[in-house]
VEXDREN-2710 file (C-alpha; in Angstrom, 1 decimal):
% VEXDREN-2710
k/r/px/py/pz
1/MET/21.3/28.0/8.8
2/ARG/20.8/28.2/5.0
3/SER/17.7/27.0/3.1
4/PHE/17.9/23.8/1.2
5/ASP/18.3/25.7/-2.1
6/GLU/21.2/27.7/-0.6
7/ALA/22.9/24.7/0.8
8/ILE/22.9/22.3/-2.1
9/SER/25.3/22.9/-4.9
10/ALA/24.0/24.0/-8.3
11/GLY/23.8/21.6/-11.2
12/GLY/21.4/19.3/-12.8
13/ASP/23.4/16.4/-14.3
14/ARG/21.3/13.4/-15.1
15/PHE/22.6/9.9/-14.6
16/THR/25.5/9.0/-16.9
17/PRO/25.1/5.7/-18.9
18/GLY/28.0/3.3/-18.7
19/ALA/29.8/1.9/-21.6
20/ARG/27.0/-0.6/-22.2
21/GLY/24.0/1.1/-23.7
22/SER/20.7/0.7/-21.9
23/GLY/18.9/-0.2/-25.1
24/ARG/20.9/-3.5/-25.3
25/ALA/19.1/-4.8/-22.3
26/ARG/15.5/-4.6/-23.7
27/PRO/13.9/-7.1/-26.1
28/GLU/12.5/-5.9/-29.4
29/ARG/9.0/-6.6/-28.0
30/HIS/8.0/-7.5/-24.5
31/PRO/6.5/-11.0/-24.3
32/ASP/2.8/-11.4/-23.9
33/PRO/1.6/-11.8/-20.3
34/ASP/1.3/-15.6/-20.4
35/GLU/4.4/-16.2/-22.7
36/THR/7.6/-17.8/-21.4
37/TRP/10.7/-15.6/-21.9
38/VAL/14.3/-15.5/-20.7
39/VAL/16.5/-12.9/-19.0
40/ARG/19.7/-14.3/-20.4
41/GLY/23.3/-14.1/-19.0
42/GLY/22.9/-11.7/-16.2
43/ARG/24.7/-12.1/-12.9
44/LEU/22.0/-13.2/-10.4
45/LEU/22.3/-11.7/-6.9
46/ARG/20.6/-13.8/-4.2
47/ALA/20.7/-14.2/-0.4
48/ASP/21.3/-17.9/-0.3
49/ALA/24.1/-18.3/-2.9
50/ASP/27.1/-16.5/-4.3
51/PRO/26.4/-14.5/-7.5
52/ALA/26.2/-16.6/-10.7
53/VAL/25.7/-15.8/-14.3
54/VAL/22.4/-17.6/-15.3
55/ASP/19.4/-17.6/-17.5
56/LEU/16.2/-16.6/-15.6
57/VAL/13.1/-18.1/-17.1
58/LEU/9.8/-16.3/-16.5
59/ARG/6.2/-17.1/-17.4
60/GLY/3.4/-14.8/-16.6
61/GLU/4.0/-13.2/-13.2
62/ARG/6.5/-15.7/-11.9
63/VAL/9.9/-17.2/-12.2
64/VAL/9.7/-20.8/-13.5
65/ALA/13.4/-21.8/-13.7
66/VAL/17.0/-20.7/-13.1
67/GLU/19.2/-22.3/-15.7
68/PRO/22.9/-22.2/-16.6
69/ALA/23.8/-19.2/-18.7
70/GLY/23.0/-19.6/-22.4
71/THR/21.1/-22.9/-22.0
72/ALA/17.4/-21.8/-21.7
73/ASP/15.4/-22.1/-24.9
74/ALA/12.0/-20.8/-23.9
75/GLY/10.9/-17.9/-26.1
76/PRO/11.9/-14.2/-26.4
77/VAL/15.2/-13.2/-24.8
78/LEU/16.2/-10.1/-22.9
79/ASP/20.0/-9.9/-23.2
80/ALA/21.4/-9.1/-19.7
81/ASP/25.0/-9.9/-20.5
82/GLY/27.2/-7.7/-18.2
83/LEU/24.3/-6.7/-16.0
84/ASP/23.4/-7.7/-12.4
85/VAL/19.9/-9.1/-11.8
86/ALA/18.5/-8.7/-8.3
87/PRO/15.1/-9.0/-6.6
88/GLY/13.2/-5.8/-6.4
89/ALA/13.5/-4.1/-3.0
90/ILE/10.7/-4.5/-0.4
91/ASP/10.5/-1.4/1.8
92/LEU/9.1/-2.3/5.2
93/HIS/8.6/1.3/6.2
94/VAL/7.3/4.2/4.1
95/HIS/5.1/7.2/4.7
96/LEU/3.3/8.1/1.5
97/ARG/1.0/10.7/3.2
98/ASP/-2.0/9.6/1.3
99/PRO/-4.7/10.2/2.4
100/GLY/-4.5/13.4/4.5
101/GLN/-1.2/15.1/3.6
102/THR/-1.1/14.9/-0.1
103/HIS/0.7/18.2/-0.3
104/LYS/3.8/16.2/0.7
105/GLU/3.3/13.0/-1.3
106/THR/0.7/11.0/-3.1
107/VAL/0.3/7.3/-4.0
108/GLU/1.2/8.2/-7.6
109/THR/4.4/10.2/-6.8
110/GLY/5.6/8.0/-4.0
111/THR/5.2/4.7/-5.8
112/ALA/6.8/6.2/-9.0
113/ALA/9.8/7.1/-6.8
114/ALA/9.8/3.5/-5.6
115/ALA/9.8/2.1/-9.1
116/ALA/12.5/4.5/-10.3
117/GLY/14.6/3.4/-7.3
118/GLY/14.2/-0.4/-7.8
119/THR/11.5/-1.0/-5.1
120/THR/8.7/-3.3/-6.1
121/LEU/6.7/-3.5/-2.8
122/VAL/6.1/-0.6/-0.3
123/CYS/4.6/-1.1/3.1
124/ASP/2.8/2.1/4.2
125/MET/2.5/3.1/7.9
126/PRO/-0.9/3.8/9.5
127/SER/0.0/7.5/10.3
128/THR/-2.1/8.9/7.5
129/GLN/-5.1/11.1/8.2
130/PRO/-7.3/9.7/9.5
131/GLN/-5.1/7.4/11.4
132/VAL/-5.6/3.7/10.5
133/THR/-7.0/2.3/13.8
134/THR/-10.3/0.7/12.6
135/ALA/-11.2/-1.8/9.9
136/GLU/-13.4/0.8/8.3
137/ARG/-10.5/3.3/7.9
138/TYR/-8.3/0.4/6.8
139/ALA/-10.8/-0.5/4.0
140/GLU/-11.1/3.1/3.0
141/LYS/-7.4/3.6/2.7
142/ARG/-7.0/0.3/0.7
143/ALA/-9.8/1.4/-1.6
144/SER/-8.4/4.8/-2.1
145/TRP/-5.0/3.4/-3.3
146/ALA/-6.6/0.9/-5.8
147/GLY/-5.5/1.5/-9.4
148/ARG/-3.1/4.3/-8.4
149/SER/0.1/2.6/-7.3
150/THR/3.0/1.9/-9.7
151/VAL/4.3/-0.9/-7.5
152/ASP/2.7/-3.4/-5.2
153/PHE/1.7/-2.1/-1.7
154/ALA/0.9/-3.4/1.7
155/LEU/-0.7/-1.4/4.6
156/TRP/0.1/-1.5/8.3
157/ALA/-2.6/-1.2/11.0
158/GLY/-2.3/0.9/14.1
159/GLY/-3.7/1.3/17.6
160/THR/-3.9/-0.8/20.7
161/ASP/-7.5/-2.1/20.9
162/PRO/-7.5/-6.0/20.5
163/GLU/-10.8/-6.2/18.7
164/ARG/-10.0/-3.5/16.3
165/LEU/-6.6/-5.1/15.5
166/ARG/-8.3/-8.4/14.9
167/ALA/-10.7/-6.7/12.5
168/MET/-7.9/-5.0/10.6
169/ALA/-6.1/-8.3/10.4
170/ALA/-9.2/-9.8/8.9
171/ALA/-9.2/-7.0/6.3
172/GLY/-5.7/-7.9/5.2
173/ALA/-3.4/-5.7/7.2
174/ILE/0.2/-6.8/6.8
175/GLY/0.9/-6.3/10.5
176/VAL/0.7/-3.7/13.3
177/LYS/2.8/-0.7/14.0
178/VAL/3.3/0.1/17.7
179/TYR/4.1/3.7/18.5
180/MET/5.7/4.2/21.9
181/ALA/6.1/7.9/21.0
182/THR/3.6/10.3/19.5
183/SER/3.2/13.8/18.1
184/PRO/0.2/16.1/17.9
185/GLY/-2.5/14.8/15.6
186/PHE/-1.5/11.1/15.9
187/GLU/-2.6/10.3/19.4
188/GLU/-4.8/7.4/18.4
189/LEU/-1.7/5.4/17.4
190/TYR/0.0/5.9/20.7
191/SER/0.8/3.0/23.1
192/PRO/1.1/5.0/26.3
193/ASP/2.7/2.4/28.6
194/ASP/4.2/-1.0/28.9
195/ASP/0.8/-2.6/29.5
196/ALA/-0.5/-1.3/26.2
197/VAL/2.6/-2.5/24.3
198/ARG/2.3/-6.0/25.9
199/ARG/-1.4/-6.1/25.0
200/VAL/-0.6/-5.5/21.3
201/LEU/2.1/-8.1/21.4
202/ARG/-0.3/-10.7/22.9
203/VAL/-3.0/-10.2/20.3
204/SER/-0.3/-10.2/17.6
205/ALA/0.9/-13.6/18.8
206/GLU/-2.6/-14.8/18.3
207/LEU/-2.9/-13.3/14.8
208/GLY/0.6/-14.4/13.6
209/TRP/1.2/-11.1/11.8
210/ALA/4.2/-8.8/11.7
211/VAL/4.8/-6.3/14.6
212/SER/6.9/-3.2/13.9
213/VAL/7.8/-1.0/16.9
214/HIS/8.7/2.7/17.0
215/ALA/10.5/2.5/20.4
216/GLY/10.5/5.4/22.9
217/ASP/9.6/6.9/26.2
218/GLN/7.5/10.0/25.4
219/ALA/7.6/11.6/28.9
220/ALA/11.3/11.1/29.3
221/SER/12.1/12.5/25.8
222/ASP/9.8/15.5/26.4
223/ALA/11.6/16.3/29.6
224/HIS/15.0/16.0/27.9
225/ARG/13.9/18.3/25.2
226/ASP/12.4/20.8/27.6
227/SER/15.7/21.0/29.5
228/LEU/17.7/21.6/26.3
229/VAL/15.2/24.3/25.2
230/ARG/15.6/26.0/28.6
231/ALA/19.3/26.0/28.0
232/GLY/18.9/27.8/24.6
233/ARG/19.6/24.7/22.5
234/THR/17.7/24.9/19.2
235/ASP/20.4/23.4/17.0
236/PRO/20.1/20.2/15.0
237/ALA/22.6/18.4/17.3
238/ALA/20.2/19.0/20.2
239/VAL/17.4/17.1/18.3
240/LEU/19.9/14.2/17.8
241/GLU/20.7/14.2/21.5
242/VAL/17.1/13.6/22.4
243/THR/16.5/11.1/19.6
244/ARG/19.5/9.0/20.8
245/GLY/18.9/9.9/24.4
246/PRO/18.0/7.9/27.5
247/GLY/14.3/8.1/26.9
248/ASN/14.3/6.3/23.6
249/LEU/16.9/3.9/24.8
250/ALA/14.8/3.0/27.9
251/GLY/11.8/2.5/25.6
252/LEU/13.8/0.3/23.3
253/ARG/15.0/-1.9/26.2
254/SER/11.4/-2.1/27.5
255/VAL/10.0/-3.5/24.3
256/LEU/13.0/-5.8/23.9
257/ALA/12.3/-7.2/27.4
258/ALA/8.5/-7.5/26.6
259/ALA/9.2/-9.4/23.4
260/THR/11.7/-11.7/25.1
261/ASP/9.3/-12.4/28.0
262/LEU/6.4/-13.2/25.7
263/ARG/8.6/-14.9/23.1
264/GLN/6.9/-12.8/20.5
265/ARG/8.4/-11.8/17.1
266/VAL/9.1/-8.0/17.1
267/HIS/10.7/-5.9/14.4
268/LEU/12.4/-2.6/15.4
269/ALA/11.7/0.3/13.1
270/HIS/14.5/2.8/12.2
271/LEU/17.0/1.4/14.7
272/SER/19.6/3.6/13.0
273/ALA/17.9/6.8/14.3
274/TYR/18.7/5.8/17.9
275/GLY/22.5/5.5/17.5
276/THR/25.1/2.9/18.3
277/ALA/23.9/2.3/21.9
278/ALA/20.6/1.1/20.5
279/LEU/22.4/-1.2/18.1
280/ASP/24.3/-2.7/21.1
281/ALA/21.1/-3.2/23.1
282/PHE/19.4/-4.9/20.2
283/LEU/22.3/-7.2/19.4
284/GLU/22.5/-8.2/23.1
285/ALA/18.8/-8.9/23.3
286/ARG/18.7/-10.9/20.1
287/ALA/21.4/-13.2/21.4
288/GLY/18.6/-14.5/23.7
289/HIS/15.6/-14.2/21.5
290/PRO/16.1/-14.9/17.7
291/GLY/12.6/-13.6/17.0
292/LEU/13.9/-10.0/17.2
293/THR/14.6/-8.2/13.9
294/ALA/15.6/-4.7/13.0
295/GLU/15.9/-2.3/10.1
296/SER/18.2/0.6/9.3
297/CYS/18.2/3.1/6.5
298/PHE/21.3/2.9/4.4
299/PRO/23.9/4.9/6.4
300/ALA/24.7/7.6/3.9
301/LEU/24.4/11.0/5.5
302/SER/27.3/12.4/7.5
303/GLU/27.3/14.4/10.7
304/GLU/30.7/15.8/9.8
305/GLU/29.6/17.1/6.3
306/ASP/25.9/16.9/5.7
307/LEU/24.6/18.0/9.1
308/PRO/26.4/21.4/9.1
309/ARG/25.4/22.0/5.5
310/LEU/21.8/20.9/5.5
311/GLY/20.8/21.0/9.2
312/ALA/17.2/20.0/9.9
313/TYR/16.9/18.5/6.4
314/VAL/18.9/15.4/7.4
315/LEU/17.2/14.9/10.8
316/PRO/16.6/12.5/12.5
317/THR/18.9/9.9/10.8
318/VAL/22.5/11.1/10.2
319/PHE/25.7/9.3/11.1
320/SER/29.1/10.2/12.6
321/ALA/31.9/8.5/10.8
322/ALA/32.2/5.9/13.6
323/ALA/28.5/5.2/13.7
324/ARG/28.3/4.9/9.9
325/GLU/31.0/2.1/10.1
326/ARG/29.1/0.4/12.9
327/PHE/25.8/0.4/11.0
328/LEU/27.3/-0.5/7.7
329/GLY/29.1/-3.3/9.3
330/ALA/25.9/-4.6/11.0
331/LEU/24.2/-4.5/7.6
332/ALA/27.1/-6.3/6.0
333/ASP/27.3/-9.1/8.6
334/GLY/23.5/-9.5/9.1
335/GLY/23.4/-8.0/12.6
336/ILE/20.7/-5.7/11.2
337/ASP/18.3/-7.6/9.0
338/ALA/16.8/-5.2/6.6
339/ILE/17.3/-1.9/4.8
340/ALA/14.2/0.3/5.1
341/THR/13.9/4.0/4.2
342/ASP/11.3/5.4/6.6
343/HIS/10.6/7.5/3.5
344/ALA/9.1/10.6/5.1
345/PRO/8.7/13.5/2.6
346/HIS/8.1/17.0/3.9
347/THR/7.9/20.2/1.9
348/ARG/10.9/22.5/1.8
349/ALA/8.8/25.1/3.6
350/GLU/8.1/22.7/6.4
351/LYS/11.8/21.8/6.7
352/ASP/12.9/25.4/6.4
353/ALA/10.9/26.1/9.6
354/GLY/13.9/24.5/11.3
355/ARG/16.5/26.9/9.9
356/ASP/16.7/28.9/13.2
357/ASP/14.9/26.4/15.5
358/ALA/15.5/22.7/14.6
359/TRP/12.7/21.6/16.9
360/ALA/10.2/23.3/14.5
361/ALA/11.0/21.1/11.6
362/PRO/9.3/17.7/11.1
363/ALA/11.5/14.7/11.2
364/GLY/12.3/12.7/8.0
365/TYR/13.3/13.0/4.4
366/PRO/12.5/11.4/1.0
367/ALA/14.6/8.3/0.5
368/LEU/12.7/5.7/-1.7
369/GLU/14.5/6.6/-4.9
370/THR/18.0/6.4/-3.6
371/SER/17.9/3.5/-1.1
372/LEU/18.7/0.6/-3.4
373/PRO/21.2/2.7/-5.5
374/LEU/23.1/3.6/-2.3
375/ALA/23.3/-0.1/-1.4
376/TYR/24.4/-1.1/-4.9
377/ASP/27.1/1.6/-4.8
378/ALA/28.3/0.0/-1.5
379/LEU/28.3/-3.5/-3.1
380/LEU/30.4/-2.3/-6.0
381/ALA/32.8/-0.6/-3.5
382/GLY/33.2/-3.9/-1.7
383/ARG/31.5/-2.6/1.5
384/LEU/28.3/-4.7/1.2
385/PRO/28.5/-8.4/0.2
386/PRO/26.3/-9.4/-2.7
387/ARG/24.4/-11.9/-0.6
388/ARG/23.6/-9.3/2.0
389/PHE/22.6/-6.8/-0.7
390/ALA/19.8/-9.2/-1.9
391/ASP/18.9/-10.2/1.7
392/ALA/18.7/-6.8/3.3
393/LEU/16.8/-5.2/0.5
394/ALA/14.4/-8.0/-0.4
395/THR/14.7/-11.5/1.1
396/ALA/14.8/-10.5/4.8
397/PRO/11.8/-8.1/4.5
398/ALA/9.8/-10.8/2.8
399/ARG/10.7/-13.2/5.6
400/ILE/9.8/-10.7/8.3
401/LEU/6.4/-10.1/6.6
402/GLY/5.9/-13.9/6.0
403/LEU/5.7/-13.6/2.2
404/PRO/7.5/-16.7/0.9
405/ASP/6.9/-16.0/-2.8
406/ARG/8.5/-12.5/-2.7
407/GLY/12.0/-11.2/-2.2
408/ARG/13.7/-14.0/-4.1
409/LEU/14.2/-14.8/-7.8
410/ALA/13.6/-18.6/-7.5
411/PRO/11.0/-20.9/-9.1
412/GLY/7.5/-20.1/-8.0
413/CYS/8.3/-16.6/-6.8
414/TYR/7.0/-13.4/-8.3
415/ALA/9.2/-12.0/-11.0
416/ASP/9.9/-8.7/-9.2
417/LEU/13.4/-7.8/-10.4
418/VAL/15.8/-5.0/-11.2
419/LEU/18.5/-4.9/-13.9
420/LEU/21.6/-3.0/-12.8
421/ASP/24.6/-1.9/-14.8
422/PRO/27.8/-2.1/-12.7
423/ALA/29.7/-0.1/-15.4
424/GLY/27.3/2.8/-15.2
425/SER/26.9/5.6/-12.7
426/TRP/24.4/8.4/-12.0
427/ARG/24.3/11.7/-10.3
428/VAL/21.4/12.3/-7.8
429/ASP/19.5/15.3/-9.1
430/ALA/16.6/16.6/-7.1
431/SER/15.0/18.1/-10.3
432/THR/14.5/14.6/-11.8
433/MET/13.2/12.9/-8.6
434/HIS/9.7/11.6/-8.6
435/SER/8.8/12.4/-5.0
436/LEU/6.3/15.3/-4.9
437/VAL/8.5/17.4/-2.5
438/GLY/11.2/17.7/-5.1
439/TRP/14.3/17.6/-3.0
440/SER/16.8/15.0/-1.7
441/PRO/19.5/15.3/0.9
442/LEU/21.7/13.4/-1.5
443/HIS/21.4/15.9/-4.3
444/GLY/24.7/16.2/-6.2
445/ARG/26.1/12.9/-5.1
446/THR/27.5/10.5/-7.8
447/LEU/26.8/6.8/-7.2
448/ARG/28.5/3.9/-8.9
449/GLY/26.2/1.6/-10.8
450/ARG/23.0/2.4/-12.6
451/LEU/19.5/1.0/-12.5
452/VAL/18.6/0.0/-16.0
453/ALA/15.0/-1.3/-15.4
454/THR/12.5/-2.4/-12.8
455/TYR/10.1/-5.3/-13.4
456/LEU/7.0/-5.9/-11.3
457/ARG/5.5/-9.4/-11.6
458/GLY/7.3/-9.9/-14.9
459/ARG/6.3/-6.6/-16.6
460/PRO/8.5/-3.4/-16.8
461/VAL/7.3/-0.5/-14.7
462/ALA/10.4/1.7/-15.0
463/ARG/13.2/1.9/-17.5
464/GLY/16.0/4.1/-16.1
465/ARG/14.1/7.0/-14.6
466/GLU/11.1/6.7/-16.9
467/ILE/7.9/5.3/-15.4
468/LEU/6.3/2.9/-17.9
469/ASP/3.2/1.4/-16.3
470/ALA/1.7/3.6/-13.6
471/GLY/-1.2/2.0/-11.8
472/ARG/0.0/-1.6/-12.2
473/GLY/0.6/-2.1/-8.4
474/ARG/-1.7/-4.4/-6.4
475/PHE/-2.6/-4.8/-2.8
476/VAL/-0.6/-7.4/-0.8
477/ALA/-2.2/-8.8/2.3
478/ARG/-0.9/-10.5/5.3
479/PRO/0.0/-14.2/5.1
480/GLY/-3.1/-16.5/5.2
481/PHE/-5.4/-13.9/3.8
482/GLY/-7.7/-15.2/1.1
483/ALA/-6.2/-15.1/-2.4
484/ALA/-9.5/-13.7/-3.8
485/ASP/-9.3/-10.8/-1.4
486/ARG/-5.6/-10.1/-2.1
487/GLY/-6.3/-8.8/-5.5
488/MET/-4.2/-11.5/-7.1
END
């Protein structure tokens, strides 16, 4: 297998502006923080209504009104004629590696990638080092992120001890991540059996916070892997066979049964990694328990083309043509609730360890900067309805987390928004990406549409690919946490 540099095609084209110049979409001066201003004449994308050309009236950090196009008279005007206006994405599932693995990513680089890709809230998993399994570690991680994030951030808790979970909830954790599988160095996060999972679900019902589950059966998956290794299988397809194999499917069915028995809300992480059998199991279970939700990355990587070319670089989430259609269809019709990246940057050296033995490479790839643009490309191609674009990227994640004033551009909500040019396009170029690892499995791909600007709470944090206001991001706590402690 070739290295990443050998596999990707040469070339460094930056995005290509459309016929409409990006300068047209910015006012001569940005309004003062408490001044009322208008985003005029853009096509508003929202989950609860068809697209409509409107005036969006903002004051301070929030939306105050949505008026018919051309009618709002409320101060400075940002001309969005011909542009789409959408809520900024909320990514339920990222790994920014900070603290503990900052050779892969940092708060600064990861949240810059988010802003450049139209994401305004990232939710970081507890698998940093040290693992976030106590209130003390949670507080330390929150403090270490303060003043460094370009976008708003929330932090998941981990572990299985009820008292520790209650303490992390009191510290503002957005929810708990349940790990039914583990890897060396992350054993504190592991829920080793069904009893441990049910214990976390019970305390979570008491706390009323979000529960995200990495489904699996570690022992069964280890045995499956060992049998393939004994047979000489070290190819990327063998890794996919285990990821989608009976162990993970059994673990998935186990947590679906537990959530149904306990009538507890549960969100399934990276359902797309487990294949179409997992999708079928989830949809069947949700028919009897509407409290189940699931996420998928945008199904962009191909088993037929990208897997032979890039190998371990695209593991563990890559799609056959048929699976891609199934997952895209489930995102389009709402069978899968949310798009989440599982942004998991690893260095090229770490990924290159899988060139001859795919088991040696860590799982995951950087995806924050390309997730919303991929979905927008699908919208423009007629593959993702506009309502579902807004819902899957923003409104549904906010609903899952219990954040009613985020994920929508409606009166009273935070003015987290992106401006998108449907007439533009851009070419993914690893050399211009903000993630510290400096590579993307999508390098060289041209996408329809172009992100013009990203606004966080009414202020611009990115214009095109340029970061404008690094460090503006704030901590976002779980629902019910005191406003004074939220940093708001």
